N, CA, C, O and the ligand as a Tripos MOL2 file, in Angstrom:
@<TRIPOS>MOLECULE
protein
  245   243    62     0     0
PROTEIN
NO_CHARGES

@<TRIPOS>ATOM
      1 N          -4.9980   -7.9130  -14.7170 N.3       1 MET1
      2 CA         -5.0000   -6.4700  -14.4660 C.3       1 MET1
      3 C          -3.5910   -6.0060  -14.1280 C.2       1 MET1
      4 O          -2.9440   -6.5780  -13.2520 O.2       1 MET1
      5 N          -3.1190   -4.9930  -14.8030 N.am      2 SER2
      6 CA         -1.7660   -4.5310  -14.5540 C.3       2 SER2
      7 C          -1.7120   -3.5400  -13.3980 C.2       2 SER2
      8 O          -2.6120   -2.7200  -13.2160 O.2       2 SER2
      9 N          -0.6610   -3.6340  -12.6420 N.am      3 HIS3
     10 CA         -0.4630   -2.7500  -11.5070 C.3       3 HIS3
     11 C           0.3840   -1.5550  -11.9180 C.2       3 HIS3
     12 O           1.4300   -1.7200  -12.5450 O.2       3 HIS3
     13 N          -0.0560   -0.3670  -11.5740 N.am      4 PRO4
     14 CA          0.7610    0.8010  -11.9100 C.3       4 PRO4
     15 C           2.0660    0.7820  -11.1330 C.2       4 PRO4
     16 O           2.1310    0.2970  -10.0030 O.2       4 PRO4
     17 N           3.0660    1.3010  -11.7410 N.am      5 TYR5
     18 CA          4.3750    1.3240  -11.1080 C.3       5 TYR5
     19 C           4.3990    2.3510   -9.9780 C.2       5 TYR5
     20 O           4.0370    3.5130  -10.1630 O.2       5 TYR5
     21 N           4.8340    1.8960   -8.8080 N.am      6 ILE6
     22 CA          4.9870    2.7930   -7.6620 C.3       6 ILE6
     23 C           6.4650    2.8200   -7.3070 C.2       6 ILE6
     24 O           7.0750    1.7770   -7.0700 O.2       6 ILE6
     25 N           7.0220    3.9920   -7.2720 N.am      7 LYS7
     26 CA          8.4500    4.1270   -7.0000 C.3       7 LYS7
     27 C           8.8310    3.5410   -5.6460 C.2       7 LYS7
     28 O           8.0460    3.5640   -4.6970 O.2       7 LYS7
     29 N          10.0370    3.0210   -5.5780 N.am      8 VAL8
     30 CA         10.5500    2.4120   -4.3500 C.3       8 VAL8
     31 C          10.4610    3.3920   -3.1720 C.2       8 VAL8
     32 O          10.0620    3.0130   -2.0700 O.2       8 VAL8
     33 N          10.8350    4.6520   -3.4150 N.am      9 GLU9
     34 CA         10.8170    5.6480   -2.3350 C.3       9 GLU9
     35 C           9.3940    5.8630   -1.8150 C.2       9 GLU9
     36 O           9.1750    6.0480   -0.6180 O.2       9 GLU9
     37 N           8.4370    5.8340   -2.7410 N.am     10 LEU10
     38 CA          7.0430    6.0380   -2.3600 C.3      10 LEU10
     39 C           6.5270    4.8340   -1.5720 C.2      10 LEU10
     40 O           5.7890    4.9940   -0.6000 O.2      10 LEU10
     41 N           6.9110    3.6440   -1.9860 N.am     11 ARG11
     42 CA          6.5390    2.4350   -1.2410 C.3      11 ARG11
     43 C           7.1000    2.4780    0.1740 C.2      11 ARG11
     44 O           6.4280    2.1290    1.1450 O.2      11 ARG11
     45 N           8.3700    2.9240    0.2620 N.am     12 ARG12
     46 CA          9.0270    2.9830    1.5720 C.3      12 ARG12
     47 C           8.3500    4.0110    2.4680 C.2      12 ARG12
     48 O           8.1540    3.7750    3.6610 O.2      12 ARG12
     49 N           7.9970    5.1430    1.8890 N.am     13 LEU13
     50 CA          7.3130    6.1990    2.6440 C.3      13 LEU13
     51 C           6.0050    5.6590    3.2370 C.2      13 LEU13
     52 O           5.7100    5.8680    4.4130 O.2      13 LEU13
     53 N           5.2280    4.9610    2.3970 N.am     14 VAL14
     54 CA          3.9330    4.4550    2.8420 C.3      14 VAL14
     55 C           4.1090    3.3570    3.8870 C.2      14 VAL14
     56 O           3.3880    3.3370    4.8840 O.2      14 VAL14
     57 N           5.0450    2.4550    3.6770 N.am     15 SER15
     58 CA          5.2370    1.3670    4.6340 C.3      15 SER15
     59 C           5.7910    1.8740    5.9640 C.2      15 SER15
     60 O           5.4310    1.3660    7.0260 O.2      15 SER15
     61 N           6.6760    2.8870    5.8990 N.am     16 ASP16
     62 CA          7.1920    3.4820    7.1340 C.3      16 ASP16
     63 C           6.0930    4.2340    7.8740 C.2      16 ASP16
     64 O           5.9790    4.1410    9.0960 O.2      16 ASP16
     65 N           5.2870    4.9790    7.1220 N.am     17 ARG17
     66 CA          4.1890    5.7460    7.7180 C.3      17 ARG17
     67 C           3.2090    4.8190    8.4440 C.2      17 ARG17
     68 O           2.6850    5.1600    9.5040 O.2      17 ARG17
     69 N           2.9720    3.6460    7.8570 N.am     18 ALA18
     70 CA          2.0510    2.6800    8.4480 C.3      18 ALA18
     71 C           2.7160    1.8350    9.5290 C.2      18 ALA18
     72 O           2.0600    1.0060   10.1600 O.2      18 ALA18
     73 N           4.0170    2.0420    9.7470 N.am     19 ALA19
     74 CA          4.7860    1.2530   10.7100 C.3      19 ALA19
     75 C           4.6900   -0.2460   10.4050 C.2      19 ALA19
     76 O           4.7070   -1.0740   11.3150 O.2      19 ALA19
     77 N           4.5890   -0.5830    9.1240 N.am     20 HIS20
     78 CA          4.5340   -1.9680    8.6600 C.3      20 HIS20
     79 C           3.3540   -2.7380    9.2580 C.2      20 HIS20
     80 O           3.4500   -3.9270    9.5640 O.2      20 HIS20
     81 N           2.2500   -2.0250    9.4110 N.am     21 ILE21
     82 CA          1.0110   -2.6410    9.8870 C.3      21 ILE21
     83 C          -0.0640   -2.3380    8.8480 C.2      21 ILE21
     84 O          -0.1610   -1.2170    8.3480 O.2      21 ILE21
     85 N          -0.8690   -3.3480    8.5310 N.am     22 CYS22
     86 CA         -1.9550   -3.1420    7.5720 C.3      22 CYS22
     87 C          -2.8520   -2.0160    8.0630 C.2      22 CYS22
     88 O          -3.3030   -2.0370    9.2080 O.2      22 CYS22
     89 N          -3.1130   -1.0380    7.2110 N.am     23 GLU23
     90 CA         -3.8950    0.1250    7.6320 C.3      23 GLU23
     91 C          -5.3960   -0.1640    7.6500 C.2      23 GLU23
     92 O          -6.1710    0.6480    8.1550 O.2      23 GLU23
     93 N          -5.8100   -1.2920    7.1140 N.am     24 TYR24
     94 CA         -7.2320   -1.6470    7.1390 C.3      24 TYR24
     95 C          -7.5720   -2.4820    8.3630 C.2      24 TYR24
     96 O          -8.5050   -2.1490    9.0950 O.2      24 TYR24
     97 N          -6.8380   -3.5550    8.5990 N.am     25 CYS25
     98 CA         -7.1970   -4.4440    9.7010 C.3      25 CYS25
     99 C          -6.1480   -4.4520   10.8040 C.2      25 CYS25
    100 O          -6.2630   -5.2280   11.7520 O.2      25 CYS25
    101 N          -5.1240   -3.6030   10.7000 N.am     26 LEU26
    102 CA         -4.0940   -3.4490   11.7290 C.3      26 LEU26
    103 C          -3.3420   -4.7450   12.0100 C.2      26 LEU26
    104 O          -2.8450   -4.9630   13.1150 O.2      26 LEU26
    105 N          -3.2660   -5.5970   10.9980 N.am     27 TYR27
    106 CA         -2.5360   -6.8400   11.1240 C.3      27 TYR27
    107 C          -1.0750   -6.5540   10.8040 C.2      27 TYR27
    108 O          -0.7670   -6.0680    9.7160 O.2      27 TYR27
    109 N          -0.1640   -6.8490   11.7410 N.am     28 PRO28
    110 CA          1.2350   -6.5250   11.4850 C.3      28 PRO28
    111 C           1.8480   -7.3960   10.3960 C.2      28 PRO28
    112 O           1.5340   -8.5780   10.2550 O.2      28 PRO28
    113 N           2.7120   -6.7810    9.6540 N.am     29 GLU29
    114 CA          3.4340   -7.5030    8.6080 C.3      29 GLU29
    115 C           4.3960   -8.4770    9.2780 C.2      29 GLU29
    116 O           5.1710   -8.0850   10.1510 O.2      29 GLU29
    117 N           4.3520   -9.7200    8.8800 N.am     30 VAL30
    118 CA          5.2420  -10.7200    9.4630 C.3      30 VAL30
    119 C           6.0440  -11.4100    8.3600 C.2      30 VAL30
    120 O           5.7690  -11.2510    7.1700 O.2      30 VAL30
    121 N           7.0090  -12.1550    8.7770 N.am     31 GLU31
    122 CA          7.8600  -12.8830    7.8410 C.3      31 GLU31
    123 C           7.0060  -13.7860    6.9580 C.2      31 GLU31
    124 O           6.1810  -14.5550    7.4510 O.2      31 GLU31
    125 N           7.2120  -13.6840    5.6750 N.am     32 GLY32
    126 CA          6.5030  -14.5520    4.7510 C.3      32 GLY32
    127 C           5.0830  -14.1110    4.4460 C.2      32 GLY32
    128 O           4.3910  -14.7330    3.6410 O.2      32 GLY32
    129 N           4.6520  -13.0340    5.0910 N.am     33 LEU33
    130 CA          3.3060  -12.5230    4.8400 C.3      33 LEU33
    131 C           3.4280  -11.0150    4.7170 C.2      33 LEU33
    132 O           3.2330  -10.2790    5.6840 O.2      33 LEU33
    133 N           3.7480  -10.5760    3.5340 N.am     34 SER34
    134 CA          4.0460   -9.1550    3.3950 C.3      34 SER34
    135 C           2.8300   -8.3720    2.9500 C.2      34 SER34
    136 O           1.9790   -8.8630    2.2080 O.2      34 SER34
    137 N           2.7750   -7.1540    3.4210 N.am     35 CYS35
    138 CA          1.7540   -6.2180    2.9790 C.3      35 CYS35
    139 C           2.2170   -5.5860    1.6770 C.2      35 CYS35
    140 O           3.3780   -5.6980    1.2820 O.2      35 CYS35
    141 N           1.2850   -4.9260    1.0300 N.am     36 GLN36
    142 CA          1.6450   -4.2300   -0.1930 C.3      36 GLN36
    143 C           1.0810   -2.8270   -0.1650 C.2      36 GLN36
    144 O           0.1250   -2.5250    0.5490 O.2      36 GLN36
    145 N           1.7000   -1.9870   -0.9570 N.am     37 VAL37
    146 CA          1.2270   -0.6100   -1.0840 C.3      37 VAL37
    147 C           0.0790   -0.6130   -2.0950 C.2      37 VAL37
    148 O           0.2250   -1.0680   -3.2290 O.2      37 VAL37
    149 N          -1.0460   -0.0990   -1.6570 N.am     38 ASP38
    150 CA         -2.2770   -0.1700   -2.4280 C.3      38 ASP38
    151 C          -2.8430    1.2270   -2.6910 C.2      38 ASP38
    152 O          -2.6850    2.1320   -1.8720 O.2      38 ASP38
    153 N          -3.4920    1.3920   -3.8200 N.am     39 HIS39
    154 CA         -4.1770    2.6520   -4.0950 C.3      39 HIS39
    155 C          -5.4980    2.6860   -3.3310 C.2      39 HIS39
    156 O          -6.2450    1.7070   -3.3480 O.2      39 HIS39
    157 N          -5.7960    3.8010   -2.6610 N.am     40 ILE40
    158 CA         -7.0760    3.9550   -1.9640 C.3      40 ILE40
    159 C          -8.1720    4.1490   -3.0120 C.2      40 ILE40
    160 O          -9.1800    3.4430   -3.0110 O.2      40 ILE40
    161 N          -7.9620    5.1070   -3.8930 N.am     41 ILE41
    162 CA         -8.8260    5.2570   -5.0650 C.3      41 ILE41
    163 C          -8.0300    4.6890   -6.2260 C.2      41 ILE41
    164 O          -6.9440    5.1820   -6.5300 O.2      41 ILE41
    165 N          -8.5560    3.6540   -6.8820 N.am     42 SER42
    166 CA         -7.7690    2.9960   -7.9100 C.3      42 SER42
    167 C          -7.4890    3.9230   -9.0880 C.2      42 SER42
    168 O          -8.2230    4.8730   -9.3600 O.2      42 SER42
    169 N          -6.4090    3.6070   -9.7640 N.am     43 VAL43
    170 CA         -5.9750    4.4370  -10.8890 C.3      43 VAL43
    171 C          -7.0670    4.5200  -11.9570 C.2      43 VAL43
    172 O          -7.2680    5.5690  -12.5680 O.2      43 VAL43
    173 N          -7.7560    3.4270  -12.1710 N.am     44 LYS44
    174 CA         -8.8050    3.4340  -13.2010 C.3      44 LYS44
    175 C         -10.0020    4.3130  -12.8080 C.2      44 LYS44
    176 O         -10.8080    4.6950  -13.6570 O.2      44 LYS44
    177 N         -10.1030    4.6230  -11.5230 N.am     45 HIS45
    178 CA        -11.1430    5.5430  -11.0620 C.3      45 HIS45
    179 C         -10.6000    6.9510  -10.8520 C.2      45 HIS45
    180 O         -11.2510    7.7870  -10.2250 O.2      45 HIS45
    181 N          -9.4250    7.2060  -11.3700 N.am     46 GLY46
    182 CA         -8.8650    8.5520  -11.3360 C.3      46 GLY46
    183 C          -7.9600    8.8360  -10.1580 C.2      46 GLY46
    184 O          -7.5270    9.9730   -9.9690 O.2      46 GLY46
    185 N          -7.6610    7.8040   -9.3500 N.am     47 GLY47
    186 CA         -6.7800    7.9980   -8.2060 C.3      47 GLY47
    187 C          -5.3440    8.2340   -8.6380 C.2      47 GLY47
    188 O          -4.8850    7.6850   -9.6400 O.2      47 GLY47
    189 N          -4.6470    9.0470   -7.8780 N.am     48 ALA48
    190 CA         -3.2630    9.3670   -8.1990 C.3      48 ALA48
    191 C          -2.3050    8.4030   -7.5040 C.2      48 ALA48
    192 O          -2.6100    7.8620   -6.4420 O.2      48 ALA48
    193 N          -1.1490    8.2000   -8.1180 N.am     49 THR49
    194 CA         -0.0900    7.4460   -7.4540 C.3      49 THR49
    195 C           0.7220    8.4310   -6.6260 C.2      49 THR49
    196 O           1.8330    8.8090   -6.9970 O.2      49 THR49
    197 N           0.1450    8.8430   -5.4870 N.am     50 ALA50
    198 CA          0.7590    9.8180   -4.5940 C.3      50 ALA50
    199 C           0.5510    9.3430   -3.1680 C.2      50 ALA50
    200 O          -0.3520    8.5540   -2.8920 O.2      50 ALA50
    201 N           1.3860    9.8220   -2.2720 N.am     51 ALA51
    202 CA          1.3780    9.3370   -0.8880 C.3      51 ALA51
    203 C          -0.0040    9.4110   -0.2410 C.2      51 ALA51
    204 O          -0.3880    8.5150    0.5110 O.2      51 ALA51
    205 N          -0.7500   10.4750   -0.5310 N.am     52 ASP52
    206 CA         -2.0560   10.6090    0.1240 C.3      52 ASP52
    207 C          -3.1450    9.7460   -0.5060 C.2      52 ASP52
    208 O          -4.2770    9.7340   -0.0240 O.2      52 ASP52
    209 N          -2.8190    9.0260   -1.5750 N.am     53 ASN53
    210 CA         -3.7830    8.0750   -2.1480 C.3      53 ASN53
    211 C          -3.2640    6.6480   -2.0510 C.2      53 ASN53
    212 O          -3.7630    5.7490   -2.7280 O.2      53 ASN53
    213 N          -2.2660    6.4480   -1.2120 N.am     54 LEU54
    214 CA         -1.7100    5.1090   -1.0670 C.3      54 LEU54
    215 C          -1.8340    4.6620    0.3750 C.2      54 LEU54
    216 O          -1.7610    5.4760    1.2960 O.2      54 LEU54
    217 N          -2.0210    3.3750    0.5670 N.am     55 CYS55
    218 CA         -2.0820    2.8520    1.9270 C.3      55 CYS55
    219 C          -1.3530    1.5150    1.9510 C.2      55 CYS55
    220 O          -1.0390    0.9330    0.9130 O.2      55 CYS55
    221 N          -1.1020    1.0610    3.1350 N.am     56 TYR56
    222 CA         -0.4070   -0.1940    3.3310 C.3      56 TYR56
    223 C          -1.4580   -1.2470    3.6690 C.2      56 TYR56
    224 O          -2.1820   -1.1160    4.6560 O.2      56 TYR56
    225 N          -1.5340   -2.2720    2.8600 N.am     57 ALA57
    226 CA         -2.6110   -3.2490    3.0130 C.3      57 ALA57
    227 C          -2.0710   -4.6720    2.9450 C.2      57 ALA57
    228 O          -1.1680   -4.9800    2.1680 O.2      57 ALA57
    229 N          -2.6510   -5.5290    3.7830 N.am     58 CYS58
    230 CA         -2.2130   -6.9260    3.7850 C.3      58 CYS58
    231 C          -2.8850   -7.6890    2.6490 C.2      58 CYS58
    232 O          -3.7810   -7.1650    1.9860 O.2      58 CYS58
    233 N          -2.4560   -8.9110    2.4300 N.am     59 ILE59
    234 CA         -2.9410   -9.7190    1.3210 C.3      59 ILE59
    235 C          -4.3410  -10.2540    1.5420 C.2      59 ILE59
    236 O          -4.9140  -10.8500    0.6310 O.2      59 ILE59
    237 N          -4.9150  -10.0590    2.7280 N.am     60 PHE60
    238 CA         -6.2560  -10.5690    3.0000 C.3      60 PHE60
    239 C          -7.3430   -9.7230    2.3550 C.2      60 PHE60
    240 O          -8.5060  -10.1220    2.2980 O.2      60 PHE60
    241 N          -6.9540   -8.5590    1.8730 N.am     61 LEU61
    242 CA         -7.9460   -7.6780    1.2680 C.3      61 LEU61
    243 C          -8.1410   -7.9810   -0.2090 C.2      61 LEU61
    244 O          -8.9450   -7.3260   -0.8730 O.2      61 LEU61
    245 ZN         -5.2680   -6.0800    6.4470 Zn       62 ZN62
@<TRIPOS>BOND
     1     1     2 1
     2     2     3 1
     3     3     4 2
     4     3     5 am
     5     5     6 1
     6     6     7 1
     7     7     8 2
     8     7     9 am
     9     9    10 1
    10    10    11 1
    11    11    12 2
    12    11    13 am
    13    13    14 1
    14    14    15 1
    15    15    16 2
    16    15    17 am
    17    17    18 1
    18    18    19 1
    19    19    20 2
    20    19    21 am
    21    21    22 1
    22    22    23 1
    23    23    24 2
    24    23    25 am
    25    25    26 1
    26    26    27 1
    27    27    28 2
    28    27    29 am
    29    29    30 1
    30    30    31 1
    31    31    32 2
    32    31    33 am
    33    33    34 1
    34    34    35 1
    35    35    36 2
    36    35    37 am
    37    37    38 1
    38    38    39 1
    39    39    40 2
    40    39    41 am
    41    41    42 1
    42    42    43 1
    43    43    44 2
    44    43    45 am
    45    45    46 1
    46    46    47 1
    47    47    48 2
    48    47    49 am
    49    49    50 1
    50    50    51 1
    51    51    52 2
    52    51    53 am
    53    53    54 1
    54    54    55 1
    55    55    56 2
    56    55    57 am
    57    57    58 1
    58    58    59 1
    59    59    60 2
    60    59    61 am
    61    61    62 1
    62    62    63 1
    63    63    64 2
    64    63    65 am
    65    65    66 1
    66    66    67 1
    67    67    68 2
    68    67    69 am
    69    69    70 1
    70    70    71 1
    71    71    72 2
    72    71    73 am
    73    73    74 1
    74    74    75 1
    75    75    76 2
    76    75    77 am
    77    77    78 1
    78    78    79 1
    79    79    80 2
    80    79    81 am
    81    81    82 1
    82    82    83 1
    83    83    84 2
    84    83    85 am
    85    85    86 1
    86    86    87 1
    87    87    88 2
    88    87    89 am
    89    89    90 1
    90    90    91 1
    91    91    92 2
    92    91    93 am
    93    93    94 1
    94    94    95 1
    95    95    96 2
    96    95    97 am
    97    97    98 1
    98    98    99 1
    99    99   100 2
   100    99   101 am
   101   101   102 1
   102   102   103 1
   103   103   104 2
   104   103   105 am
   105   105   106 1
   106   106   107 1
   107   107   108 2
   108   107   109 am
   109   109   110 1
   110   110   111 1
   111   111   112 2
   112   111   113 am
   113   113   114 1
   114   114   115 1
   115   115   116 2
   116   115   117 am
   117   117   118 1
   118   118   119 1
   119   119   120 2
   120   119   121 am
   121   121   122 1
   122   122   123 1
   123   123   124 2
   124   123   125 am
   125   125   126 1
   126   126   127 1
   127   127   128 2
   128   127   129 am
   129   129   130 1
   130   130   131 1
   131   131   132 2
   132   131   133 am
   133   133   134 1
   134   134   135 1
   135   135   136 2
   136   135   137 am
   137   137   138 1
   138   138   139 1
   139   139   140 2
   140   139   141 am
   141   141   142 1
   142   142   143 1
   143   143   144 2
   144   143   145 am
   145   145   146 1
   146   146   147 1
   147   147   148 2
   148   147   149 am
   149   149   150 1
   150   150   151 1
   151   151   152 2
   152   151   153 am
   153   153   154 1
   154   154   155 1
   155   155   156 2
   156   155   157 am
   157   157   158 1
   158   158   159 1
   159   159   160 2
   160   159   161 am
   161   161   162 1
   162   162   163 1
   163   163   164 2
   164   163   165 am
   165   165   166 1
   166   166   167 1
   167   167   168 2
   168   167   169 am
   169   169   170 1
   170   170   171 1
   171   171   172 2
   172   171   173 am
   173   173   174 1
   174   174   175 1
   175   175   176 2
   176   175   177 am
   177   177   178 1
   178   178   179 1
   179   179   180 2
   180   179   181 am
   181   181   182 1
   182   182   183 1
   183   183   184 2
   184   183   185 am
   185   185   186 1
   186   186   187 1
   187   187   188 2
   188   187   189 am
   189   189   190 1
   190   190   191 1
   191   191   192 2
   192   191   193 am
   193   193   194 1
   194   194   195 1
   195   195   196 2
   196   195   197 am
   197   197   198 1
   198   198   199 1
   199   199   200 2
   200   199   201 am
   201   201   202 1
   202   202   203 1
   203   203   204 2
   204   203   205 am
   205   205   206 1
   206   206   207 1
   207   207   208 2
   208   207   209 am
   209   209   210 1
   210   210   211 1
   211   211   212 2
   212   211   213 am
   213   213   214 1
   214   214   215 1
   215   215   216 2
   216   215   217 am
   217   217   218 1
   218   218   219 1
   219   219   220 2
   220   219   221 am
   221   221   222 1
   222   222   223 1
   223   223   224 2
   224   223   225 am
   225   225   226 1
   226   226   227 1
   227   227   228 2
   228   227   229 am
   229   229   230 1
   230   230   231 1
   231   231   232 2
   232   231   233 am
   233   233   234 1
   234   234   235 1
   235   235   236 2
   236   235   237 am
   237   237   238 1
   238   238   239 1
   239   239   240 2
   240   239   241 am
   241   241   242 1
   242   242   243 1
   243   243   244 2
@<TRIPOS>SUBSTRUCTURE
     1 MET1         2 RESIDUE 1 A MET
     2 SER2         6 RESIDUE 1 A SER
     3 HIS3        10 RESIDUE 1 A HIS
     4 PRO4        14 RESIDUE 1 A PRO
     5 TYR5        18 RESIDUE 1 A TYR
     6 ILE6        22 RESIDUE 1 A ILE
     7 LYS7        26 RESIDUE 1 A LYS
     8 VAL8        30 RESIDUE 1 A VAL
     9 GLU9        34 RESIDUE 1 A GLU
    10 LEU10       38 RESIDUE 1 A LEU
    11 ARG11       42 RESIDUE 1 A ARG
    12 ARG12       46 RESIDUE 1 A ARG
    13 LEU13       50 RESIDUE 1 A LEU
    14 VAL14       54 RESIDUE 1 A VAL
    15 SER15       58 RESIDUE 1 A SER
    16 ASP16       62 RESIDUE 1 A ASP
    17 ARG17       66 RESIDUE 1 A ARG
    18 ALA18       70 RESIDUE 1 A ALA
    19 ALA19       74 RESIDUE 1 A ALA
    20 HIS20       78 RESIDUE 1 A HIS
    21 ILE21       82 RESIDUE 1 A ILE
    22 CYS22       86 RESIDUE 1 A CYS
    23 GLU23       90 RESIDUE 1 A GLU
    24 TYR24       94 RESIDUE 1 A TYR
    25 CYS25       98 RESIDUE 1 A CYS
    26 LEU26      102 RESIDUE 1 A LEU
    27 TYR27      106 RESIDUE 1 A TYR
    28 PRO28      110 RESIDUE 1 A PRO
    29 GLU29      114 RESIDUE 1 A GLU
    30 VAL30      118 RESIDUE 1 A VAL
    31 GLU31      122 RESIDUE 1 A GLU
    32 GLY32      126 RESIDUE 1 A GLY
    33 LEU33      130 RESIDUE 1 A LEU
    34 SER34      134 RESIDUE 1 A SER
    35 CYS35      138 RESIDUE 1 A CYS
    36 GLN36      142 RESIDUE 1 A GLN
    37 VAL37      146 RESIDUE 1 A VAL
    38 ASP38      150 RESIDUE 1 A ASP
    39 HIS39      154 RESIDUE 1 A HIS
    40 ILE40      158 RESIDUE 1 A ILE
    41 ILE41      162 RESIDUE 1 A ILE
    42 SER42      166 RESIDUE 1 A SER
    43 VAL43      170 RESIDUE 1 A VAL
    44 LYS44      174 RESIDUE 1 A LYS
    45 HIS45      178 RESIDUE 1 A HIS
    46 GLY46      182 RESIDUE 1 A GLY
    47 GLY47      186 RESIDUE 1 A GLY
    48 ALA48      190 RESIDUE 1 A ALA
    49 THR49      194 RESIDUE 1 A THR
    50 ALA50      198 RESIDUE 1 A ALA
    51 ALA51      202 RESIDUE 1 A ALA
    52 ASP52      206 RESIDUE 1 A ASP
    53 ASN53      210 RESIDUE 1 A ASN
    54 LEU54      214 RESIDUE 1 A LEU
    55 CYS55      218 RESIDUE 1 A CYS
    56 TYR56      222 RESIDUE 1 A TYR
    57 ALA57      226 RESIDUE 1 A ALA
    58 CYS58      230 RESIDUE 1 A CYS
    59 ILE59      234 RESIDUE 1 A ILE
    60 PHE60      238 RESIDUE 1 A PHE
    61 LEU61      242 RESIDUE 1 A LEU
    62 ZN62       245 GROUP 0 **** ****
């Protein structure tokens, strides 16, 4: 499955907004275990690649 391109500035906005903490389980991002910017509503379901449809999520999800 291909991941839609998310601009660096948008990734930074989302990660800063989340204070580098997973927005689902509140697990802080640590060295070697990075969170990623994720679509809340996936693109294939019509979700937009915009700040209000993006969240910061850890790899456990
Ligand atoms: Zn998490």
